[in-house]
All heavy atoms as an XYZ file, in Angstrom:
705
protein
N     -10.863     19.650     -5.827
C      -9.777     18.958     -6.642
C      -9.065     18.008     -5.711
O      -8.368     18.383     -4.745
C      -8.837     20.092     -7.116
C      -7.987     19.563     -8.222
S      -7.355     20.927     -9.193
C      -5.734     21.074     -8.567
N      -9.277     16.696     -5.980
C      -8.594     15.699     -5.172
C      -7.369     15.143     -5.876
O      -7.473     14.758     -7.020
C      -9.641     14.488     -4.924
C      -8.964     13.409     -4.160
C     -10.822     15.031     -4.232
N      -6.280     15.172     -5.196
C      -5.051     14.664     -5.870
C      -4.913     13.150     -5.498
O      -5.306     12.703     -4.486
C      -3.851     15.436     -5.339
O      -3.663     15.251     -3.953
N      -4.310     12.401     -6.431
C      -4.129     10.989     -6.304
C      -3.063     10.833     -5.240
O      -2.019     11.562     -5.124
C      -3.717     10.288     -7.607
N      -3.260      9.821     -4.312
C      -2.305      9.527     -3.312
C      -1.049      8.898     -3.960
O      -1.041      8.073     -4.718
C      -2.871      8.606     -2.295
C      -2.047      8.459     -1.057
C      -2.780      7.587     -0.026
C      -1.938      7.475      1.238
N      -2.553      6.549      2.185
N       0.191      9.512     -3.433
C       1.422      8.964     -3.957
C       1.682      7.568     -3.444
O       1.516      7.312     -2.268
C       2.495      9.916     -3.572
C       2.965     10.892     -4.511
C       4.265     11.588     -4.150
C       4.656     12.556     -5.196
N       5.820     13.318     -4.768
N       2.179      6.701     -4.325
C       2.531      5.346     -3.894
C       4.037      5.381     -3.712
O       4.791      5.671     -4.736
C       2.133      4.282     -4.942
C       2.625      2.906     -4.546
C       0.653      4.362     -5.104
N       4.616      5.003     -2.518
C       6.030      5.052     -2.376
C       6.757      4.068     -3.302
O       6.350      2.919     -3.406
C       6.217      4.656     -0.895
C       4.971      4.551     -0.249
C       3.854      4.622     -1.334
N       7.774      4.502     -3.866
C       8.555      3.666     -4.844
C       9.916      3.454     -4.239
O      10.491      4.371     -3.638
C       8.709      4.388     -6.178
C       7.377      4.656     -6.914
C       7.062      3.567     -7.812
O       7.774      3.141     -8.654
N       5.850      2.983     -7.581
N      10.499      2.262     -4.465
C      11.888      1.922     -4.051
C      12.569      1.283     -5.143
O      12.007      0.579     -5.985
C      11.876      1.023     -2.755
C      11.224      1.684     -1.596
C      12.084      2.856     -1.021
N      11.523      3.444      0.126
C      10.784      4.495      0.182
N      10.337      5.051     -0.934
N      10.360      4.967      1.329
N      13.840      1.391     -5.189
C      14.761      0.821     -6.305
C      15.346     -0.483     -5.695
O      15.943     -0.478     -4.702
C      15.839      1.760     -6.674
C      16.634      1.224     -7.830
C      17.566      2.235     -8.377
O      17.986      3.195     -7.714
N      18.068      2.025     -9.675
N      15.286     -1.529     -6.473
C      15.827     -2.835     -6.235
C      17.263     -2.722     -6.305
O      17.839     -2.253     -7.373
C      15.291     -3.922     -7.133
S      16.052     -5.527     -6.930
N      18.091     -3.227     -5.297
C      19.500     -3.216     -5.345
C      20.095     -4.297     -6.214
O      21.283     -4.308     -6.578
C      20.142     -3.272     -3.934
C      19.911     -2.013     -3.113
C      19.813     -4.521     -3.142
N      19.195     -5.204     -6.688
C      19.642     -6.285     -7.550
C      19.465     -5.837     -9.043
O      20.416     -5.738     -9.698
N      18.211     -5.596     -9.449
C      17.982     -5.331    -10.885
C      17.971     -3.836    -11.157
O      18.068     -3.430    -12.380
C      16.710     -6.010    -11.327
S      15.234     -5.421    -10.513
N      17.810     -3.033    -10.164
C      17.692     -1.615    -10.357
C      16.412     -0.971    -10.732
O      16.243      0.208    -11.033
N      15.363     -1.884    -10.866
C      14.009     -1.406    -11.240
C      13.348     -0.706    -10.088
O      13.500     -1.105     -8.915
C      13.172     -2.575    -11.634
C      13.450     -3.131    -13.025
C      12.388     -4.202    -13.431
O      11.204     -4.085    -13.122
O      12.943     -5.175    -14.063
N      12.480      0.367    -10.436
C      11.743      1.018     -9.402
C      10.375      0.329     -9.312
O       9.701      0.132    -10.389
C      11.513      2.426     -9.800
C      12.741      3.326     -9.832
S      13.482      3.543     -8.193
C      12.339      4.846     -7.572
N       9.999     -0.069     -8.119
C       8.634     -0.701     -7.925
C       8.020     -0.144     -6.709
O       8.625      0.577     -5.908
C       8.919     -2.220     -7.723
C       9.448     -2.895     -9.030
C       9.390     -4.406     -8.813
C       9.869     -5.013    -10.162
N      10.009     -6.495     -9.974
N       6.794     -0.536     -6.471
C       6.066     -0.173     -5.298
C       6.734     -0.732     -4.052
O       7.072     -1.870     -4.014
C       4.607     -0.612     -5.336
C       3.849      0.137     -6.365
O       4.199      1.151     -6.881
N       2.636     -0.446     -6.668
N       6.818      0.052     -3.024
C       7.514     -0.327     -1.790
C       6.884     -1.589     -1.230
O       7.589     -2.473     -0.760
C       7.371      0.851     -0.765
C       8.091      0.573      0.551
C       7.944      1.777      1.438
C       8.448      1.516      2.814
N       8.201      2.660      3.724
N       5.557     -1.752     -1.330
C       4.903     -2.899     -0.738
C       5.182     -4.226     -1.419
O       5.120     -5.271     -0.913
C       3.367     -2.687     -0.727
C       2.868     -1.591      0.207
C       1.548     -1.900      0.737
C       1.007     -0.854      1.675
N       1.715     -0.663      2.869
N       5.605     -4.126     -2.719
C       5.960     -5.329     -3.487
C       7.343     -5.821     -3.144
O       7.667     -6.987     -3.533
C       5.921     -4.978     -4.990
C       4.579     -4.666     -5.569
C       4.695     -4.225     -7.002
O       5.723     -4.432     -7.670
O       3.690     -3.678     -7.498
N       8.122     -5.032     -2.452
C       9.515     -5.381     -2.308
C       9.847     -5.891     -0.903
O       9.044     -5.812      0.022
C      10.341     -4.215     -2.617
C      10.034     -3.643     -3.965
S      11.146     -2.475     -4.683
C      12.594     -3.376     -5.033
N      11.019     -6.488     -0.804
C      11.448     -7.087      0.523
C      12.586     -6.057      1.032
O      13.475     -5.695      0.245
C      12.080     -8.501      0.344
C      10.992     -9.473     -0.118
C      12.719     -8.928      1.672
C      11.542    -10.804     -0.464
N      12.472     -5.702      2.297
C      13.439     -4.820      2.897
C      14.487     -5.636      3.670
O      14.132     -6.470      4.482
C      12.756     -3.813      3.838
C      13.675     -2.783      4.390
C      12.820     -1.843      5.262
N      13.688     -0.725      5.750
C      13.742     -0.455      7.012
N      12.962     -0.988      7.863
N      14.515      0.545      7.362
N      15.719     -5.359      3.324
C      16.837     -5.942      4.029
C      17.293     -4.930      5.023
O      17.569     -3.711      4.624
C      17.953     -6.386      3.135
C      17.469     -7.534      2.226
C      19.133     -6.928      3.973
C      18.326     -8.041      1.143
N      17.379     -5.280      6.323
C      17.644     -4.286      7.333
C      18.963     -4.473      8.026
O      19.340     -5.628      8.317
C      16.513     -4.416      8.395
C      16.548     -3.549      9.619
C      16.061     -2.162      9.222
C      15.685     -4.102     10.643
N      19.652     -3.380      8.211
C      20.884     -3.431      9.053
C      20.484     -2.740     10.330
O      20.150     -1.558     10.401
C      22.046     -2.695      8.402
C      23.251     -2.622      9.270
C      24.365     -1.861      8.628
C      25.504     -1.739      9.606
N      26.048     -0.415      9.768
N      20.450     -3.511     11.446
C      20.029     -2.948     12.684
C      21.118     -2.053     13.269
O      22.285     -2.218     12.920
C      19.764     -4.082     13.709
O      20.972     -4.820     13.920
C      18.668     -5.052     13.216
N      20.777     -1.202     14.312
C      21.820     -0.359     14.878
C      22.939     -1.175     15.535
O      24.056     -0.694     15.666
C      20.990      0.410     15.940
C      19.626      0.421     15.351
C      19.434     -0.898     14.696
N      22.659     -2.409     15.900
C      23.731     -3.333     16.509
C      24.635     -3.889     15.457
O      25.651     -4.410     15.816
C      23.051     -4.448     17.242
C      22.220     -4.055     18.458
C      20.810     -3.621     18.108
O      20.119     -4.265     17.298
O      20.384     -2.561     18.564
N      24.265     -3.719     14.173
C      25.122     -4.206     13.094
C      24.752     -5.542     12.502
O      25.474     -6.064     11.636
N      23.648     -6.110     12.927
C      23.194     -7.389     12.326
C      22.277     -7.119     11.108
O      21.641     -6.076     10.954
C      22.584     -8.273     13.373
O      21.341     -7.652     13.776
N      22.179     -8.106     10.235
C      21.331     -7.990      9.047
C      20.197     -9.007      9.132
O      20.359    -10.074      9.607
C      22.166     -8.281      7.817
C      23.206     -7.261      7.521
C      24.455     -7.366      8.084
C      22.936     -6.207      6.649
C      25.429     -6.407      7.831
C      23.815     -5.221      6.444
C      25.127     -5.350      6.974
N      18.945     -8.564      8.697
C      17.835     -9.437      8.743
C      16.845     -8.951      7.680
O      16.970     -7.814      7.185
C      17.128     -9.381     10.125
O      16.059    -10.244     10.147
C      16.681     -7.991     10.529
N      15.830     -9.771      7.385
C      14.768     -9.427      6.516
C      13.690     -8.725      7.292
O      13.322     -9.215      8.325
C      14.205    -10.631      5.761
C      15.023    -11.273      4.711
C      14.194    -12.398      4.028
C      15.529    -10.328      3.724
N      13.264     -7.521      6.835
C      12.158     -6.831      7.619
C      10.926     -6.993      6.740
O      10.729     -6.273      5.780
C      12.614     -5.367      7.690
C      11.538     -4.525      8.368
O      10.596     -5.100      8.991
O      11.713     -3.307      8.357
N      10.065     -7.920      7.171
C       8.854     -8.131      6.382
C       7.774     -7.114      6.580
O       6.945     -6.808      5.767
C       8.294     -9.562      6.762
O       8.144     -9.626      8.210
C       9.083    -10.637      6.250
N       7.869     -6.396      7.703
C       6.831     -5.329      8.010
C       7.258     -3.988      7.327
O       6.382     -3.211      7.090
C       6.723     -5.114      9.481
O       7.960     -4.557     10.049
C       6.316     -6.346     10.299
N       8.533     -3.813      7.195
C       9.046     -2.527      6.552
C       9.021     -1.378      7.569
O       9.156     -0.227      7.210
N       8.911     -1.642      8.867
C       8.777     -0.625      9.889
C       9.833     -0.713     10.926
O       9.900      0.173     11.805
C       7.358     -0.663     10.511
C       6.258     -0.511      9.554
C       4.975     -0.301     10.349
N       3.802     -0.246      9.417
C       3.449      0.793      8.733
N       4.190      1.854      8.812
N       2.319      0.734      8.037
N      10.713     -1.638     10.954
C      11.723     -1.755     11.956
C      12.751     -0.677     11.875
O      13.054     -0.132     10.789
C      12.441     -3.145     11.897
C      11.485     -4.285     12.261
C      12.161     -5.618     12.191
C      11.227     -6.735     12.481
N      11.798     -8.044     12.165
N      13.446     -0.383     13.007
C      14.489      0.649     13.002
C      15.727      0.143     12.380
O      16.090     -0.968     12.607
C      14.791      1.135     14.451
C      13.695      2.034     15.002
O      12.879      2.618     14.268
N      13.701      2.188     16.319
N      16.384      0.984     11.597
C      17.643      0.639     11.029
C      17.689      1.100      9.515
O      16.717      1.604      8.985
N      18.843      0.866      8.929
C      19.052      1.176      7.522
C      18.514      0.132      6.683
O      18.812     -1.082      6.885
C      20.555      1.375      7.304
C      20.996      1.712      5.922
C      21.045      3.169      5.689
N      21.611      3.436      4.415
C      20.950      4.074      3.452
N      19.779      4.551      3.674
N      21.504      4.305      2.261
N      17.722      0.421      5.624
C      17.172     -0.568      4.802
C      17.606     -0.460      3.404
O      17.929      0.625      2.881
N      17.633     -1.597      2.707
C      17.810     -1.731      1.239
C      16.677     -2.578      0.741
O      16.255     -3.526      1.469
C      19.128     -2.277      0.972
N      16.258     -2.367     -0.498
C      15.060     -3.140     -0.980
C      15.521     -3.968     -2.099
O      16.364     -3.690     -2.984
C      14.022     -2.085     -1.481
C      13.361     -1.357     -0.342
C      13.882     -0.252      0.213
C      12.201     -1.840      0.216
C      13.376      0.394      1.323
C      11.594     -1.199      1.253
C      12.130     -0.155      1.785
O      11.530      0.507      2.870
N      14.767     -5.153     -2.159
C      14.994     -6.175     -3.220
C      13.674     -6.701     -3.697
O      12.758     -6.775     -2.948
C      15.735     -7.396     -2.610
C      17.235     -7.518     -2.645
C      17.767     -8.720     -1.922
C      17.742     -7.462     -4.103
N      13.621     -7.040     -4.937
C      12.478     -7.731     -5.487
C      12.404     -9.111     -4.871
O      13.480     -9.649     -4.439
C      12.611     -7.926     -7.042
S      12.695     -6.414     -7.963
N      11.209     -9.649     -4.669
C      11.090    -10.956     -3.907
C      11.429    -12.146     -4.789
O      10.744    -13.188     -4.732
C       9.599    -10.947     -3.505
C       8.923    -10.154     -4.586
C       9.943     -9.035     -4.978
N      12.513    -12.096     -5.559
C      12.904    -13.257     -6.364
C      14.385    -13.464     -6.095
O      15.149    -12.588     -5.841
C      12.615    -13.054     -7.902
S      13.565    -11.755     -8.585
N      14.802    -14.797     -6.214
C      16.145    -15.145     -5.925
C      17.074    -14.553     -7.034
O      18.244    -14.270     -6.663
C      16.277    -16.727     -5.897
C      15.679    -17.316     -4.658
S      16.272    -16.605     -3.099
C      17.959    -17.135     -3.125
N      16.582    -14.365     -8.201
C      17.459    -13.804     -9.225
C      18.008    -12.462     -8.858
O      19.191    -12.155     -9.010
C      16.674    -13.735    -10.534
C      17.509    -13.325    -11.763
C      16.694    -13.305    -13.034
O      15.768    -14.024    -13.127
O      17.054    -12.478    -13.849
N      17.117    -11.603     -8.300
C      17.567    -10.256     -7.896
C      18.516    -10.360     -6.723
O      19.429     -9.586     -6.613
C      16.293     -9.400     -7.564
S      15.478     -8.730     -9.027
N      18.238    -11.305     -5.836
C      19.189    -11.471     -4.670
C      20.542    -11.795     -5.158
O      21.525    -11.265     -4.738
C      18.639    -12.592     -3.738
C      19.495    -12.817     -2.632
C      19.538    -11.977     -1.504
C      20.380    -13.924     -2.509
C      20.439    -12.153     -0.449
C      21.185    -14.164     -1.467
C      21.173    -13.297     -0.349
N      20.620    -12.774     -6.153
C      21.946    -13.190     -6.683
C      22.638    -11.967     -7.415
O      23.791    -11.795     -7.317
C      21.779    -14.346     -7.618
C      21.442    -15.606     -6.943
C      21.479    -16.841     -7.811
N      20.801    -17.932     -7.152
C      19.567    -18.324     -7.322
N      18.839    -17.746     -8.249
N      19.050    -19.377     -6.707
N      21.799    -11.196     -8.138
C      22.435     -9.922     -8.819
C      22.955     -8.968     -7.771
O      23.999     -8.395     -7.934
C      21.366     -9.243     -9.629
C      21.091     -9.902    -10.943
C      20.009     -9.108    -11.671
C      19.598     -9.816    -12.975
N      18.514     -9.050    -13.695
N      22.217     -8.882     -6.642
C      22.685     -7.944     -5.562
C      23.979     -8.403     -4.984
O      24.775     -7.599     -4.640
C      21.569     -7.777     -4.526
N      24.060     -9.702     -4.759
C      25.349    -10.284     -4.241
C      26.565    -10.107     -5.210
O      27.553     -9.647     -4.833
C      25.161    -11.842     -3.923
C      26.457    -12.426     -3.517
C      24.111    -12.010     -2.793
N      26.219    -10.468     -6.490
C      27.283    -10.394     -7.487
C      27.762     -8.958     -7.755
O      28.930     -8.680     -7.875
C      26.771    -11.047     -8.784
C      27.869    -11.259     -9.866
C      27.349    -11.906    -11.090
C      28.407    -12.074    -12.083
N      27.931    -12.468    -13.413
N      26.742     -8.051     -7.883
C      27.042     -6.703     -8.217
C      27.325     -5.822     -6.984
O      27.459     -4.597     -7.040
N      27.385     -6.379     -5.801
C      27.672     -5.700     -4.505
C      26.720     -4.611     -4.223
O      27.022     -3.561     -3.678
C      29.089     -5.267     -4.508
C      30.150     -6.340     -4.696
C      31.528     -5.810     -4.352
N      32.565     -6.762     -4.619
C      32.924     -7.791     -3.871
N      32.279     -7.885     -2.696
N      33.857     -8.573     -4.154
N      25.452     -4.784     -4.646
C      24.415     -3.728     -4.417
C      24.126     -3.558     -2.930
O      23.901     -2.402     -2.565
N      24.105     -4.606     -2.110
C      23.865     -4.405     -0.670
C      25.076     -3.679     -0.064
O      24.856     -2.884      0.789
C      23.613     -5.726     -0.010
C      22.285     -6.409     -0.399
C      22.221     -7.782      0.189
C      21.134     -5.627      0.225
N      26.309     -4.037     -0.457
C      27.428     -3.407      0.138
C      27.510     -1.936     -0.185
O      27.822     -1.106      0.663
C      28.707     -4.087     -0.427
C      28.821     -5.523      0.123
C      30.063     -6.256     -0.340
O      30.949     -5.619     -0.812
O      30.153     -7.391     -0.133
N      27.039     -1.514     -1.428
C      27.014     -0.140     -1.737
C      25.926      0.551     -0.884
O      26.102      1.678     -0.396
C      26.669      0.042     -3.187
C      27.865      0.108     -4.064
C      27.502      0.667     -5.426
N      26.255      0.107     -5.997
C      26.260     -0.976     -6.815
N      27.388     -1.554     -7.184
N      25.096     -1.458     -7.229
N      24.746     -0.080     -0.761
C      23.632      0.509      0.035
C      24.025      0.822      1.524
O      23.686      1.774      2.058
C      22.391     -0.359      0.004
O      21.792     -0.286     -1.222
N      24.731     -0.184      2.101
C      25.095     -0.070      3.468
C      26.457      0.522      3.722
O      26.862      0.723      4.876
C      25.027     -1.442      4.137
C      23.544     -1.972      4.166
C      23.322     -3.216      3.584
C      22.576     -1.271      4.835
C      22.006     -3.707      3.649
C      21.254     -1.853      4.826
C      21.029     -2.999      4.182
N      27.146      0.824      2.598
C      28.520      1.468      2.642
C      29.453      0.671      3.548
O      30.208      1.273      4.353
C      28.418      2.871      3.130
C      27.583      3.787      2.158
C      27.515      5.208      2.700
C      26.858      6.132      1.763
N      25.417      5.962      1.720
N      29.406     -0.621      3.355
C      30.339     -1.454      4.175
C      30.472     -2.870      3.490
O      29.593     -3.256      2.752
C      29.842     -1.619      5.565
C      28.485     -2.371      5.693
S      27.934     -2.657      7.405
C      29.047     -3.873      7.888
N      31.504     -3.624      3.832
C      31.669     -4.975      3.380
C      30.717     -5.883      4.146
O      30.556     -5.687      5.329
C      33.113     -5.422      3.548
N      30.108     -6.804      3.459
C      29.206     -7.648      4.099
C      29.745     -9.123      4.132
O      30.124     -9.637      3.075
C      27.815     -7.693      3.417
C      27.179     -6.234      3.545
C      26.837     -8.720      4.034
C      25.942     -6.116      2.761
N      29.863     -9.760      5.294
C      30.470    -11.053      5.307
C      29.642    -12.160      4.599
O      28.414    -12.018      4.466
C      30.474    -11.443      6.860
C      30.188    -10.123      7.542
C      29.533     -9.200      6.609
N      30.257    -13.122      4.128
C      29.613    -14.236      3.328
C      28.545    -14.902      4.215
O      27.497    -15.259      3.624
C      30.694    -15.224      2.986
C      30.235    -16.309      2.047
C      31.430    -17.242      1.642
C      30.881    -18.284      0.713
N      31.869    -19.300      0.413
N      28.733    -15.056      5.466
C      27.713    -15.706      6.329
C      26.420    -14.932      6.292
O      25.321    -15.537      6.328
C      28.202    -15.802      7.796
C      29.492    -16.540      8.042
C      30.690    -15.640      7.838
O      30.816    -14.574      8.407
O      31.555    -16.060      7.001
N      26.525    -13.630      6.206
C      25.298    -12.816      6.238
C      24.508    -13.056      4.931
O      23.322    -13.297      4.984
C      25.623    -11.310      6.255
C      24.387    -10.434      6.070
C      26.217    -11.016      7.703
N      25.192    -13.195      3.778
C      24.485    -13.535      2.552
C      23.882    -14.907      2.606
O      22.694    -15.053      2.103
C      25.545    -13.501      1.401
C      25.900    -12.092      0.886
C      27.174    -11.681      0.800
C      24.906    -11.176      0.523
C      27.463    -10.415      0.329
C      25.198     -9.895      0.061
C      26.514     -9.557     -0.013
O      26.880     -8.281     -0.465
N      24.501    -15.865      3.259
C      24.016    -17.215      3.380
C      22.704    -17.173      4.226
O      21.710    -17.846      3.871
C      25.022    -18.211      3.958
C      26.117    -18.460      2.982
C      27.333    -19.106      3.610
O      27.308    -19.382      4.795
O      28.299    -19.400      2.851
N      22.717    -16.449      5.372
C      21.541    -16.353      6.171
C      20.339    -15.710      5.451
O      19.203    -16.178      5.520
C      21.866    -15.511      7.467
O      23.009    -16.107      8.109
C      20.751    -15.553      8.464
N      20.666    -14.540      4.719
C      19.656    -13.884      3.993
C      19.070    -14.765      2.869
O      17.870    -14.739      2.624
C      20.157    -12.577      3.419
C      20.468    -11.456      4.398
C      21.177    -10.281      3.706
C      19.303    -10.953      5.107
N      19.906    -15.557      2.241
C      19.449    -16.471      1.195
C      18.488    -17.394      1.727
O      17.448    -17.787      1.133
C      20.673    -17.136      0.494
C      20.275    -17.920     -0.660
C      21.464    -18.471     -1.430
O      22.594    -18.349     -0.968
O      21.225    -19.005     -2.567
N      18.805    -18.027      2.918
C      17.868    -19.034      3.486
C      16.532    -18.335      3.868
O      15.402    -18.940      3.675
C      18.524    -19.613      4.814
C      19.576    -20.623      4.491
C      20.157    -21.141      5.803
C      21.411    -22.019      5.428
N      22.503    -21.938      6.400
N      16.547    -17.156      4.368
C      15.324    -16.425      4.735
C      14.515    -16.111      3.449
O      13.310    -16.272      3.553
C      15.677    -15.124      5.473
C      16.214    -15.301      6.908
C      16.465    -13.991      7.600
O      15.645    -13.038      7.448
O      17.474    -13.897      8.285
N      15.216    -15.696      2.426
C      14.444    -15.442      1.105
C      13.803    -16.728      0.571
O      12.716    -16.691      0.105
C      15.502    -14.972      0.064
C      16.019    -13.550      0.332
S      15.035    -12.230     -0.413
C      15.257    -12.434     -2.099
N      14.503    -17.892      0.718
C      13.921    -19.118      0.203
C      12.719    -19.502      0.998
O      11.715    -20.069      0.466
C      14.946    -20.252      0.291
C      16.031    -20.179     -0.834
C      17.190    -21.043     -0.542
O      17.328    -21.722      0.490
O      18.007    -21.145     -1.515
N      12.663    -19.157      2.342
C      11.489    -19.477      3.123
C      10.288    -18.646      2.758
O       9.162    -19.068      2.804
C      11.850    -19.281      4.615
C      12.716    -20.308      5.207
C      13.224    -20.029      6.588
O      12.947    -18.940      7.099
N      13.927    -20.948      7.230
N      10.491    -17.419      2.330
C       9.438    -16.527      1.902
C       8.881    -16.964      0.589
O       7.678    -16.911      0.363
C       9.958    -15.071      1.757
C      10.246    -14.279      3.011
C      10.802    -12.915      2.676
C       9.010    -14.166      3.856
N       9.730    -17.362     -0.376
C       9.313    -17.743     -1.712
C       8.803    -19.075     -1.811
O       7.731    -19.629     -1.825
């Protein structure tokens, strides 16, 4: 009896949909306190997941989804940097 392998699911902090982990972008808060996009999904630190579209990013900013995930206020400059990184990916 062979069981099907579980596919890791993550919830988007923008739209709230559950999707496959590999389809999503991980936003990482490093132990030093800086924020970056983790394209590999393996870097150390606290992560939050977003769909790879700008619409979900805007929803996460407006609805404070990232701030809830990281349990802290996020400066405007961080959002601007993440937005530039997201535009480069898309």
